[in-house]
N, C-alpha and C positions, 0 to 999 in steps of 0.2 A: 314847899320848895315858894321863896319868894320870888315874885314876878319885878325883870327890871327891864327897863329902856336903854337902848343907845341909840344916840345918835350923832349920825359923822357929819360936818360940814366942809364946804371948801371957804378958802383965804376970805370972802364977802360975808359969811353969816348963812349962805344959802343950804339947803339940808340936801346933804350928796344922800343916804341911806341912813335908815330907821331899823332897829332889829329889838322886836321885843322877844324875853328867852325868859327861864324860870333857873335860879341858880341857886347853892344851897347858899352860898354866901356874898356876903361882896365882895369878899376876897377874887372870887370864883368867879364872879361877873368881872371885876376890874381884868382877870386873865383872858378872858374868855370877849372884850371888847379889841384886846392889842390883839389876840387871835383872828379877828375876823374885822381887823381898816378896811376898811374901803380905799381904793385906786382916789387920785384927786383928792382924798378928806386931808385937809390940814389942821382939825380942831375932833374933839369927841367927846361924849358926855354918858355917863351912864348914871341912871334916875332911878329907885324905887321909888314910885310914888309920885307926890312933887320934890322930893328930898332929890339933891344932887349927892351923890356917893363920889363921883371920882371925877377930872376931867384933865383933860392934855389938851395943849398944854395950861397949865396951871397961867400964866401969864394973861391969857384974852378973856375980854368981859364976858359972863354968863350968856348968853342970848334967852328975852325973854320967853316963857313958852306962848304962845299960839297954838288955833288952831290948825292941825297937819295935813 
């Protein structure tokens, strides 16, 4: 199964939480990201490696990945 990274962020872009998980499909990873939403998180991204799979809300600028 592919490995996915889900990051949750505050309004200011600061990291709230990060989850690394294995999911069978991109759709399963999206559903998991919604189900695990962290209190206080206003945005989140689902990535597989360096590829952005999904982000909510879609209108926010994607945060550049740097070391966590």
